[in-house]
Backbone as XML, in Angstrom:
<?xml version="1.0"?>
<chain id="A" units="angstrom">
  <residue number="1" name="MET">
    <atom name="N" x="-4.570" y="-30.005" z="17.999"/>
    <atom name="CA" x="-3.515" y="-29.153" z="18.472"/>
    <atom name="C" x="-3.346" y="-28.001" z="17.563"/>
  </residue>
  <residue number="2" name="ALA">
    <atom name="N" x="-3.346" y="-26.778" z="18.078"/>
    <atom name="CA" x="-3.212" y="-25.575" z="17.220"/>
    <atom name="C" x="-1.779" y="-25.350" z="16.828"/>
  </residue>
  <residue number="3" name="LEU">
    <atom name="N" x="-1.601" y="-24.885" z="15.596"/>
    <atom name="CA" x="-0.259" y="-24.595" z="15.102"/>
    <atom name="C" x="0.225" y="-23.334" z="15.605"/>
  </residue>
  <residue number="4" name="LYS">
    <atom name="N" x="1.497" y="-23.265" z="15.938"/>
    <atom name="CA" x="2.133" y="-22.019" z="16.418"/>
    <atom name="C" x="2.441" y="-21.134" z="15.182"/>
  </residue>
  <residue number="5" name="PRO">
    <atom name="N" x="2.160" y="-19.841" z="15.241"/>
    <atom name="CA" x="2.479" y="-19.024" z="14.065"/>
    <atom name="C" x="3.970" y="-18.881" z="13.871"/>
  </residue>
  <residue number="6" name="PRO">
    <atom name="N" x="4.417" y="-18.685" z="12.706"/>
    <atom name="CA" x="5.854" y="-18.579" z="12.473"/>
    <atom name="C" x="6.399" y="-17.276" z="13.127"/>
  </residue>
  <residue number="7" name="PRO">
    <atom name="N" x="7.711" y="-17.336" z="13.454"/>
    <atom name="CA" x="8.312" y="-16.163" z="14.087"/>
    <atom name="C" x="8.473" y="-15.075" z="13.026"/>
  </residue>
  <residue number="8" name="PRO">
    <atom name="N" x="8.592" y="-13.815" z="13.524"/>
    <atom name="CA" x="8.836" y="-12.702" z="12.565"/>
    <atom name="C" x="10.150" y="-12.924" z="11.828"/>
  </residue>
  <residue number="9" name="PRO">
    <atom name="N" x="10.220" y="-12.352" z="10.612"/>
    <atom name="CA" x="11.502" y="-12.542" z="9.810"/>
    <atom name="C" x="12.756" y="-12.137" z="10.532"/>
  </residue>
  <residue number="10" name="TRP">
    <atom name="N" x="12.733" y="-11.032" z="11.274"/>
    <atom name="CA" x="13.984" y="-10.565" z="11.931"/>
    <atom name="C" x="14.453" y="-11.572" z="12.976"/>
  </residue>
  <residue number="11" name="GLU">
    <atom name="N" x="13.530" y="-12.341" z="13.639"/>
    <atom name="CA" x="13.900" y="-13.364" z="14.587"/>
    <atom name="C" x="14.535" y="-14.555" z="13.811"/>
  </residue>
  <residue number="12" name="VAL">
    <atom name="N" x="14.002" y="-14.887" z="12.683"/>
    <atom name="CA" x="14.619" y="-15.932" z="11.871"/>
    <atom name="C" x="15.964" y="-15.571" z="11.415"/>
  </residue>
  <residue number="13" name="LEU">
    <atom name="N" x="16.161" y="-14.316" z="10.958"/>
    <atom name="CA" x="17.516" y="-13.876" z="10.529"/>
    <atom name="C" x="18.474" y="-13.924" z="11.725"/>
  </residue>
  <residue number="14" name="GLN">
    <atom name="N" x="18.035" y="-13.512" z="12.853"/>
    <atom name="CA" x="18.875" y="-13.552" z="14.063"/>
    <atom name="C" x="19.269" y="-14.936" z="14.432"/>
  </residue>
  <residue number="15" name="HIS">
    <atom name="N" x="18.324" y="-15.846" z="14.384"/>
    <atom name="CA" x="18.586" y="-17.236" z="14.736"/>
    <atom name="C" x="19.566" y="-17.889" z="13.701"/>
  </residue>
  <residue number="16" name="VAL">
    <atom name="N" x="19.386" y="-17.593" z="12.423"/>
    <atom name="CA" x="20.304" y="-18.109" z="11.379"/>
    <atom name="C" x="21.707" y="-17.593" z="11.647"/>
  </residue>
  <residue number="17" name="GLY">
    <atom name="N" x="21.820" y="-16.271" z="11.932"/>
    <atom name="CA" x="23.062" y="-15.675" z="12.238"/>
    <atom name="C" x="23.725" y="-16.285" z="13.436"/>
  </residue>
  <residue number="18" name="ASP">
    <atom name="N" x="23.033" y="-16.557" z="14.448"/>
    <atom name="CA" x="23.535" y="-17.252" z="15.652"/>
    <atom name="C" x="24.087" y="-18.631" z="15.345"/>
  </residue>
  <residue number="19" name="LEU">
    <atom name="N" x="23.366" y="-19.364" z="14.467"/>
    <atom name="CA" x="23.679" y="-20.676" z="14.116"/>
    <atom name="C" x="24.994" y="-20.717" z="13.221"/>
  </residue>
  <residue number="20" name="VAL">
    <atom name="N" x="25.101" y="-19.747" z="12.374"/>
    <atom name="CA" x="26.246" y="-19.684" z="11.427"/>
    <atom name="C" x="27.555" y="-19.316" z="12.117"/>
  </residue>
  <residue number="21" name="GLY">
    <atom name="N" x="27.569" y="-18.341" z="12.956"/>
    <atom name="CA" x="28.709" y="-18.003" z="13.705"/>
    <atom name="C" x="29.716" y="-17.182" z="13.031"/>
  </residue>
  <residue number="22" name="GLY">
    <atom name="N" x="30.728" y="-17.791" z="12.314"/>
    <atom name="CA" x="31.886" y="-17.099" z="11.711"/>
    <atom name="C" x="31.486" y="-15.958" z="10.833"/>
  </residue>
  <residue number="23" name="SER">
    <atom name="N" x="32.295" y="-14.875" z="10.902"/>
    <atom name="CA" x="31.920" y="-13.604" z="10.196"/>
    <atom name="C" x="31.881" y="-13.753" z="8.684"/>
  </residue>
  <residue number="24" name="GLY">
    <atom name="N" x="32.792" y="-14.518" z="8.134"/>
    <atom name="CA" x="32.833" y="-14.758" z="6.719"/>
    <atom name="C" x="31.560" y="-15.391" z="6.194"/>
  </residue>
  <residue number="25" name="VAL">
    <atom name="N" x="31.246" y="-16.512" z="6.862"/>
    <atom name="CA" x="30.075" y="-17.297" z="6.485"/>
    <atom name="C" x="28.789" y="-16.454" z="6.804"/>
  </residue>
  <residue number="26" name="ARG">
    <atom name="N" x="28.855" y="-15.790" z="7.946"/>
    <atom name="CA" x="27.707" y="-15.006" z="8.394"/>
    <atom name="C" x="27.400" y="-13.887" z="7.387"/>
  </residue>
  <residue number="27" name="THR">
    <atom name="N" x="28.441" y="-13.238" z="6.852"/>
    <atom name="CA" x="28.305" y="-12.209" z="5.847"/>
    <atom name="C" x="27.643" y="-12.723" z="4.587"/>
  </residue>
  <residue number="28" name="GLU">
    <atom name="N" x="28.144" y="-13.971" z="4.183"/>
    <atom name="CA" x="27.584" y="-14.618" z="2.976"/>
    <atom name="C" x="26.104" y="-15.025" z="3.216"/>
  </residue>
  <residue number="29" name="VAL">
    <atom name="N" x="25.826" y="-15.578" z="4.364"/>
    <atom name="CA" x="24.399" y="-15.974" z="4.666"/>
    <atom name="C" x="23.547" y="-14.716" z="4.702"/>
  </residue>
  <residue number="30" name="ASP">
    <atom name="N" x="24.017" y="-13.660" z="5.348"/>
    <atom name="CA" x="23.285" y="-12.412" z="5.440"/>
    <atom name="C" x="22.957" y="-11.875" z="4.035"/>
  </residue>
  <residue number="31" name="LYS">
    <atom name="N" x="23.982" y="-11.868" z="3.193"/>
    <atom name="CA" x="23.839" y="-11.408" z="1.843"/>
    <atom name="C" x="22.837" y="-12.210" z="1.062"/>
  </residue>
  <residue number="32" name="ASN">
    <atom name="N" x="22.836" y="-13.538" z="1.205"/>
    <atom name="CA" x="21.871" y="-14.434" z="0.538"/>
    <atom name="C" x="20.461" y="-14.242" z="1.089"/>
  </residue>
  <residue number="33" name="MET">
    <atom name="N" x="20.362" y="-14.086" z="2.380"/>
    <atom name="CA" x="19.036" y="-13.882" z="3.002"/>
    <atom name="C" x="18.405" y="-12.594" z="2.523"/>
  </residue>
  <residue number="34" name="ARG">
    <atom name="N" x="19.235" y="-11.519" z="2.476"/>
    <atom name="CA" x="18.743" y="-10.196" z="2.004"/>
    <atom name="C" x="18.270" y="-10.357" z="0.529"/>
  </residue>
  <residue number="35" name="SER">
    <atom name="N" x="19.025" y="-11.052" z="-0.234"/>
    <atom name="CA" x="18.757" y="-11.254" z="-1.672"/>
    <atom name="C" x="17.412" y="-11.983" z="-1.798"/>
  </residue>
  <residue number="36" name="LEU">
    <atom name="N" x="17.208" y="-13.040" z="-0.983"/>
    <atom name="CA" x="15.953" y="-13.810" z="-1.032"/>
    <atom name="C" x="14.806" y="-12.918" z="-0.610"/>
  </residue>
  <residue number="37" name="ALA">
    <atom name="N" x="14.978" y="-12.160" z="0.433"/>
    <atom name="CA" x="13.955" y="-11.264" z="0.920"/>
    <atom name="C" x="13.596" y="-10.218" z="-0.127"/>
  </residue>
  <residue number="38" name="GLN">
    <atom name="N" x="14.569" y="-9.631" z="-0.797"/>
    <atom name="CA" x="14.299" y="-8.645" z="-1.834"/>
    <atom name="C" x="13.595" y="-9.250" z="-3.015"/>
  </residue>
  <residue number="39" name="ALA">
    <atom name="N" x="13.942" y="-10.533" z="-3.365"/>
    <atom name="CA" x="13.286" y="-11.191" z="-4.493"/>
    <atom name="C" x="11.821" y="-11.463" z="-4.067"/>
  </residue>
  <residue number="40" name="ALA">
    <atom name="N" x="11.566" y="-11.835" z="-2.849"/>
    <atom name="CA" x="10.199" y="-12.164" z="-2.433"/>
    <atom name="C" x="9.382" y="-10.851" z="-2.449"/>
  </residue>
  <residue number="41" name="LEU">
    <atom name="N" x="9.981" y="-9.740" z="-1.951"/>
    <atom name="CA" x="9.202" y="-8.454" z="-1.942"/>
    <atom name="C" x="9.024" y="-7.905" z="-3.333"/>
  </residue>
  <residue number="42" name="SER">
    <atom name="N" x="9.971" y="-8.157" z="-4.265"/>
    <atom name="CA" x="9.813" y="-7.618" z="-5.580"/>
    <atom name="C" x="8.602" y="-8.344" z="-6.339"/>
  </residue>
  <residue number="43" name="ARG">
    <atom name="N" x="8.293" y="-9.554" z="-5.909"/>
    <atom name="CA" x="7.175" y="-10.206" z="-6.509"/>
    <atom name="C" x="5.856" y="-9.718" z="-5.996"/>
  </residue>
  <residue number="44" name="LEU">
    <atom name="N" x="5.782" y="-8.998" z="-4.888"/>
    <atom name="CA" x="4.576" y="-8.456" z="-4.332"/>
    <atom name="C" x="4.145" y="-7.237" z="-5.150"/>
  </residue>
  <residue number="45" name="ASP">
    <atom name="N" x="2.864" y="-6.965" z="-5.261"/>
    <atom name="CA" x="2.366" y="-5.850" z="-5.983"/>
    <atom name="C" x="2.369" y="-4.604" z="-5.030"/>
  </residue>
  <residue number="46" name="MET">
    <atom name="N" x="3.525" y="-3.985" z="-4.880"/>
    <atom name="CA" x="3.590" y="-2.852" z="-3.975"/>
    <atom name="C" x="4.040" y="-1.622" z="-4.725"/>
  </residue>
  <residue number="47" name="VAL">
    <atom name="N" x="3.769" y="-0.459" z="-4.091"/>
    <atom name="CA" x="4.228" y="0.841" z="-4.645"/>
    <atom name="C" x="5.102" y="1.503" z="-3.578"/>
  </residue>
  <residue number="48" name="SER">
    <atom name="N" x="5.853" y="2.496" z="-3.994"/>
    <atom name="CA" x="6.673" y="3.253" z="-3.102"/>
    <atom name="C" x="5.776" y="4.180" z="-2.254"/>
  </residue>
  <residue number="49" name="ARG">
    <atom name="N" x="6.282" y="4.636" z="-1.131"/>
    <atom name="CA" x="5.558" y="5.531" z="-0.268"/>
    <atom name="C" x="5.214" y="6.912" z="-1.039"/>
  </residue>
  <residue number="50" name="GLU">
    <atom name="N" x="6.185" y="7.359" z="-1.853"/>
    <atom name="CA" x="5.957" y="8.583" z="-2.585"/>
    <atom name="C" x="4.827" y="8.398" z="-3.578"/>
  </residue>
  <residue number="51" name="GLU">
    <atom name="N" x="4.805" y="7.256" z="-4.267"/>
    <atom name="CA" x="3.700" y="7.012" z="-5.217"/>
    <atom name="C" x="2.357" y="6.884" z="-4.503"/>
  </residue>
  <residue number="52" name="PHE">
    <atom name="N" x="2.353" y="6.206" z="-3.331"/>
    <atom name="CA" x="1.178" y="6.072" z="-2.525"/>
    <atom name="C" x="0.625" y="7.456" z="-2.106"/>
  </residue>
  <residue number="53" name="ASP">
    <atom name="N" x="1.487" y="8.294" z="-1.595"/>
    <atom name="CA" x="1.101" y="9.651" z="-1.186"/>
    <atom name="C" x="0.628" y="10.469" z="-2.290"/>
  </residue>
  <residue number="54" name="ALA">
    <atom name="N" x="1.219" y="10.300" z="-3.501"/>
    <atom name="CA" x="0.785" y="11.083" z="-4.679"/>
    <atom name="C" x="-0.655" y="10.604" z="-5.055"/>
  </residue>
  <residue number="55" name="GLN">
    <atom name="N" x="-0.901" y="9.278" z="-5.016"/>
    <atom name="CA" x="-2.238" y="8.756" z="-5.337"/>
    <atom name="C" x="-3.261" y="9.251" z="-4.314"/>
  </residue>
  <residue number="56" name="VAL">
    <atom name="N" x="-2.865" y="9.368" z="-3.057"/>
    <atom name="CA" x="-3.834" y="9.838" z="-2.002"/>
    <atom name="C" x="-4.200" y="11.289" z="-2.313"/>
  </residue>
  <residue number="57" name="GLU">
    <atom name="N" x="-3.212" y="12.113" z="-2.709"/>
    <atom name="CA" x="-3.591" y="13.487" z="-3.066"/>
    <atom name="C" x="-4.460" y="13.517" z="-4.302"/>
  </residue>
  <residue number="58" name="ILE">
    <atom name="N" x="-4.193" y="12.729" z="-5.302"/>
    <atom name="CA" x="-5.068" y="12.744" z="-6.511"/>
    <atom name="C" x="-6.478" y="12.281" z="-6.092"/>
  </residue>
  <residue number="59" name="LEU">
    <atom name="N" x="-6.596" y="11.331" z="-5.202"/>
    <atom name="CA" x="-7.905" y="10.855" z="-4.815"/>
    <atom name="C" x="-8.626" y="11.924" z="-4.036"/>
  </residue>
  <residue number="60" name="LYS">
    <atom name="N" x="-7.969" y="12.657" z="-3.195"/>
    <atom name="CA" x="-8.550" y="13.755" z="-2.412"/>
    <atom name="C" x="-9.123" y="14.835" z="-3.375"/>
  </residue>
  <residue number="61" name="ARG">
    <atom name="N" x="-8.312" y="15.221" z="-4.393"/>
    <atom name="CA" x="-8.799" y="16.190" z="-5.397"/>
    <atom name="C" x="-9.943" y="15.662" z="-6.199"/>
  </residue>
  <residue number="62" name="THR">
    <atom name="N" x="-9.876" y="14.398" z="-6.531"/>
    <atom name="CA" x="-10.940" y="13.802" z="-7.380"/>
    <atom name="C" x="-12.277" y="13.760" z="-6.542"/>
  </residue>
  <residue number="63" name="LYS">
    <atom name="N" x="-12.155" y="13.390" z="-5.260"/>
    <atom name="CA" x="-13.389" y="13.380" z="-4.372"/>
    <atom name="C" x="-13.937" y="14.775" z="-4.292"/>
  </residue>
  <residue number="64" name="ALA">
    <atom name="N" x="-13.090" y="15.767" z="-4.116"/>
    <atom name="CA" x="-13.552" y="17.156" z="-4.028"/>
    <atom name="C" x="-14.293" y="17.550" z="-5.322"/>
  </residue>
  <residue number="65" name="ARG">
    <atom name="N" x="-13.700" y="17.233" z="-6.436"/>
    <atom name="CA" x="-14.297" y="17.614" z="-7.728"/>
    <atom name="C" x="-15.629" y="16.845" z="-7.925"/>
  </residue>
  <residue number="66" name="VAL">
    <atom name="N" x="-15.695" y="15.636" z="-7.572"/>
    <atom name="CA" x="-16.947" y="14.815" z="-7.719"/>
    <atom name="C" x="-18.026" y="15.457" z="-6.828"/>
  </residue>
  <residue number="67" name="SER">
    <atom name="N" x="-17.670" y="15.849" z="-5.627"/>
    <atom name="CA" x="-18.659" y="16.505" z="-4.717"/>
    <atom name="C" x="-19.142" y="17.836" z="-5.315"/>
  </residue>
  <residue number="68" name="SER">
    <atom name="N" x="-18.241" y="18.582" z="-5.858"/>
    <atom name="CA" x="-18.575" y="19.848" z="-6.553"/>
    <atom name="C" x="-19.468" y="19.618" z="-7.698"/>
  </residue>
  <residue number="69" name="LEU">
    <atom name="N" x="-19.180" y="18.617" z="-8.519"/>
    <atom name="CA" x="-20.038" y="18.351" z="-9.689"/>
    <atom name="C" x="-21.397" y="17.818" z="-9.265"/>
  </residue>
  <residue number="70" name="GLU">
    <atom name="N" x="-21.441" y="17.029" z="-8.232"/>
    <atom name="CA" x="-22.735" y="16.506" z="-7.703"/>
    <atom name="C" x="-23.598" y="17.716" z="-7.276"/>
  </residue>
  <residue number="71" name="ALA">
    <atom name="N" x="-22.997" y="18.677" z="-6.496"/>
    <atom name="CA" x="-23.774" y="19.823" z="-6.082"/>
    <atom name="C" x="-24.251" y="20.657" z="-7.244"/>
  </residue>
  <residue number="72" name="GLU">
    <atom name="N" x="-23.404" y="20.847" z="-8.268"/>
    <atom name="CA" x="-23.785" y="21.567" z="-9.416"/>
    <atom name="C" x="-24.901" y="20.897" z="-10.181"/>
  </residue>
  <residue number="73" name="LEU">
    <atom name="N" x="-24.798" y="19.531" z="-10.325"/>
    <atom name="CA" x="-25.861" y="18.797" z="-10.949"/>
    <atom name="C" x="-27.207" y="18.897" z="-10.223"/>
  </residue>
  <residue number="74" name="GLU">
    <atom name="N" x="-27.094" y="18.803" z="-8.913"/>
    <atom name="CA" x="-28.295" y="18.970" z="-8.093"/>
    <atom name="C" x="-28.976" y="20.290" z="-8.266"/>
  </residue>
  <residue number="75" name="ALA">
    <atom name="N" x="-28.148" y="21.346" z="-8.300"/>
    <atom name="CA" x="-28.682" y="22.713" z="-8.500"/>
    <atom name="C" x="-29.329" y="22.830" z="-9.925"/>
  </residue>
  <residue number="76" name="LEU">
    <atom name="N" x="-28.656" y="22.319" z="-10.916"/>
    <atom name="CA" x="-29.201" y="22.406" z="-12.293"/>
    <atom name="C" x="-30.497" y="21.555" z="-12.427"/>
  </residue>
  <residue number="77" name="THR">
    <atom name="N" x="-30.519" y="20.447" z="-11.792"/>
    <atom name="CA" x="-31.741" y="19.621" z="-11.757"/>
    <atom name="C" x="-32.888" y="20.332" z="-11.097"/>
  </residue>
  <residue number="78" name="ALA">
    <atom name="N" x="-32.603" y="20.943" z="-9.997"/>
    <atom name="CA" x="-33.665" y="21.733" z="-9.302"/>
    <atom name="C" x="-34.152" y="22.861" z="-10.146"/>
  </residue>
  <residue number="79" name="GLU">
    <atom name="N" x="-33.183" y="23.563" z="-10.827"/>
    <atom name="CA" x="-33.560" y="24.652" z="-11.724"/>
    <atom name="C" x="-34.388" y="24.207" z="-12.878"/>
  </residue>
  <residue number="80" name="LEU">
    <atom name="N" x="-34.050" y="23.052" z="-13.432"/>
    <atom name="CA" x="-34.758" y="22.513" z="-14.558"/>
    <atom name="C" x="-36.180" y="22.080" z="-14.140"/>
  </residue>
  <residue number="81" name="GLU">
    <atom name="N" x="-36.294" y="21.509" z="-12.998"/>
    <atom name="CA" x="-37.627" y="21.109" z="-12.492"/>
    <atom name="C" x="-38.473" y="22.349" z="-12.259"/>
  </residue>
  <residue number="82" name="ALA">
    <atom name="N" x="-37.887" y="23.405" z="-11.699"/>
    <atom name="CA" x="-38.589" y="24.611" z="-11.475"/>
    <atom name="C" x="-39.094" y="25.227" z="-12.821"/>
  </residue>
  <residue number="83" name="LEU">
    <atom name="N" x="-38.258" y="25.230" z="-13.800"/>
    <atom name="CA" x="-38.602" y="25.783" z="-15.125"/>
    <atom name="C" x="-39.725" y="24.862" z="-15.767"/>
  </residue>
  <residue number="84" name="THR">
    <atom name="N" x="-39.653" y="23.584" z="-15.577"/>
    <atom name="CA" x="-40.611" y="22.684" z="-16.142"/>
    <atom name="C" x="-41.981" y="22.867" z="-15.502"/>
  </residue>
  <residue number="85" name="LYS">
    <atom name="N" x="-42.025" y="23.062" z="-14.205"/>
    <atom name="CA" x="-43.223" y="23.282" z="-13.450"/>
    <atom name="C" x="-43.857" y="24.626" z="-13.824"/>
  </residue>
  <residue number="86" name="ALA">
    <atom name="N" x="-43.022" y="25.608" z="-14.127"/>
    <atom name="CA" x="-43.483" y="26.959" z="-14.423"/>
    <atom name="C" x="-44.192" y="26.973" z="-15.783"/>
  </residue>
  <residue number="87" name="ASN">
    <atom name="N" x="-43.831" y="26.112" z="-16.622"/>
    <atom name="CA" x="-44.401" y="26.087" z="-17.986"/>
    <atom name="C" x="-45.530" y="25.157" z="-18.098"/>
  </residue>
</chain>
């Protein structure tokens, strides 16, 4: 028998909220659930969107620079080979 995948977190939170009922208890449960979720997320190795976007830009510039250097190296190698054959 195949196991059913767990429901998404927002469905679990909705179900817990429905079971709890009263607004005072519901607020406390919601606060505790958010705290648990934040603690779980903080343990993950994640970066902010801004940091990710900054790293993407750095990577684009680095790739462009590597391509430029590869082309320059290829041209210098060809020039060196031509000079070597001429002598």
